[in-house]
C-alpha positions as CSV (number, residue, x, y, z in Angstrom):
1,X,-22.4,-63.9,3.8
2,X,-25.7,-62.1,3.2
3,X,-26.3,-59.9,0.3
4,X,-27.9,-56.4,0.5
5,X,-31.7,-56.2,0.1
6,X,-33.0,-53.3,-2.0
7,X,-36.0,-51.6,-3.4
8,X,-35.5,-50.0,-6.8
9,X,-37.3,-46.7,-7.4
10,X,-39.1,-46.3,-10.7
11,X,-36.8,-43.5,-11.9
12,X,-33.9,-46.0,-11.9
13,X,-35.9,-48.5,-14.0
14,X,-36.8,-45.8,-16.5
15,X,-33.2,-44.5,-16.7
16,X,-32.0,-48.1,-17.4
17,X,-34.5,-48.6,-20.1
18,X,-33.5,-45.3,-21.8
19,X,-29.8,-45.9,-21.8
20,X,-27.5,-48.9,-21.6
21,X,-24.5,-46.7,-20.6
22,X,-25.3,-45.7,-17.0
23,X,-25.3,-47.1,-13.5
24,X,-29.0,-47.8,-13.7
25,X,-28.6,-50.2,-16.6
26,X,-25.7,-51.9,-14.9
27,X,-27.8,-52.3,-11.7
28,X,-30.7,-53.9,-13.6
29,X,-28.3,-56.1,-15.5
30,X,-27.2,-57.6,-12.2
31,X,-30.7,-58.5,-11.0
32,X,-30.8,-62.2,-10.5
33,X,-27.2,-62.6,-9.7
34,X,-25.9,-63.2,-6.2
35,X,-24.9,-59.5,-5.7
36,X,-28.2,-58.4,-4.1
37,X,-31.8,-59.2,-3.6
38,X,-34.7,-57.0,-5.0
39,X,-38.1,-56.7,-3.4
40,X,-41.5,-55.7,-4.7
41,X,-45.2,-55.3,-3.8
42,X,-48.3,-55.1,-5.8
43,X,-48.2,-51.3,-5.5
44,X,-44.6,-51.1,-6.8
45,X,-45.3,-53.5,-9.7
46,X,-48.3,-51.4,-10.8
47,X,-46.2,-48.2,-10.5
48,X,-43.4,-49.8,-12.6
49,X,-45.9,-50.9,-15.3
50,X,-47.8,-47.6,-15.4
51,X,-44.7,-45.4,-15.7
52,X,-42.9,-47.7,-18.1
53,X,-46.0,-47.7,-20.3
54,X,-46.0,-43.9,-20.4
55,X,-42.3,-43.9,-21.4
56,X,-42.3,-47.0,-23.6
57,X,-42.1,-45.2,-26.9
58,X,-39.0,-43.2,-26.0
59,X,-37.5,-46.4,-24.6
60,X,-38.3,-48.2,-27.9
61,X,-40.6,-50.8,-26.2
62,X,-43.9,-52.2,-27.3
63,X,-46.8,-52.9,-24.9
64,X,-45.8,-56.6,-25.0
65,X,-42.2,-55.7,-24.2
66,X,-43.3,-53.7,-21.1
67,X,-45.3,-56.7,-19.9
68,X,-42.4,-59.1,-20.5
69,X,-40.0,-56.8,-18.7
70,X,-42.2,-56.3,-15.7
71,X,-42.9,-60.0,-15.5
72,X,-39.2,-60.7,-15.6
73,X,-38.6,-58.2,-12.7
74,X,-41.3,-59.9,-10.7
75,X,-39.9,-63.3,-11.3
76,X,-36.6,-62.3,-9.7
77,X,-38.0,-60.3,-6.8
78,X,-39.2,-61.2,-3.3
79,X,-42.8,-60.3,-3.1
80,X,-44.4,-58.6,-0.1
81,X,-47.8,-57.7,1.1
82,X,-47.9,-54.4,2.8
83,X,-50.1,-54.5,6.0
84,X,-48.9,-51.3,7.7
85,X,-48.4,-47.8,6.3
86,X,-46.1,-45.2,7.7
87,X,-47.6,-42.2,6.0
88,X,-46.9,-39.4,5.9
89,X,-43.1,-39.7,6.3
90,X,-41.6,-38.4,3.0
91,X,-42.0,-35.1,1.2
92,X,-43.4,-36.8,-1.9
93,X,-46.5,-38.9,-1.2
94,X,-45.8,-40.9,-4.3
95,X,-42.6,-42.3,-2.8
96,X,-44.3,-43.6,0.4
97,X,-44.9,-47.0,-1.2
98,X,-41.2,-47.5,-1.7
99,X,-40.5,-46.7,1.9
100,X,-43.3,-49.0,3.1
101,X,-42.0,-51.8,1.0
102,X,-38.4,-51.3,2.3
103,X,-39.6,-51.3,5.9
104,X,-41.7,-54.4,5.4
105,X,-38.9,-56.2,3.5
106,X,-36.3,-55.1,5.9
107,X,-34.2,-53.6,3.1
108,X,-31.0,-51.7,3.8
109,X,-31.3,-49.5,0.7
110,X,-33.7,-47.7,-1.6
111,X,-31.9,-47.1,-4.9
112,X,-33.1,-43.9,-6.5
113,X,-32.0,-40.9,-8.4
114,X,-34.1,-38.6,-6.1
115,X,-32.2,-38.8,-2.8
116,X,-33.8,-35.6,-1.5
117,X,-37.3,-37.2,-1.8
118,X,-36.3,-39.9,0.6
119,X,-35.1,-37.8,3.5
120,X,-36.5,-39.5,6.7
121,X,-35.7,-43.1,5.6
122,X,-32.7,-43.1,8.0
123,X,-34.9,-43.3,11.0
124,X,-36.0,-46.7,9.8
125,X,-32.4,-47.9,9.2
126,X,-32.8,-47.5,5.4
127,X,-30.4,-45.5,3.3
128,X,-31.5,-43.9,0.0
129,X,-28.6,-44.0,-2.4
130,X,-28.0,-43.6,-6.2
131,X,-27.4,-46.6,-8.5
132,X,-23.7,-45.7,-8.7
133,X,-23.3,-45.5,-5.0
134,X,-25.0,-48.9,-4.6
135,X,-22.7,-50.4,-7.3
136,X,-19.7,-49.1,-5.4
137,X,-21.0,-50.8,-2.2
138,X,-21.3,-54.2,-3.9
139,X,-17.9,-53.8,-5.7
140,X,-19.2,-53.4,-9.2
141,X,-17.9,-49.8,-9.7
142,X,-14.8,-48.2,-8.4
143,X,-15.1,-45.5,-5.8
């Protein structure tokens, strides 16, 4: 049985780092298990690192903690080189890199808190869903 392939939006990572009580944290705690596979690209990793560095104080992280966290995510992800861009597709140009990765990696889902920003992903067979919705799909949270 195959497991879902996903791209995780930066806002989910930040939410997980800010609170251990939500679906975002639960999702990140399951990375590396057999529940799903995560995918990244150079652009995504740089985005994660940049945004986490900007929010590290409120998340209680040092610069070294950020590097360790991002390295850990990278060690568990499938890496992709993006050779083709689909821009413009989304309303927020900053989200295009997530869609391009999802297309390249043939992911079923982009997990995000900003569903409205990912309108248009459906035409590529990709569904934008919240962390809670994804956890429901994989049977980690009741519907």
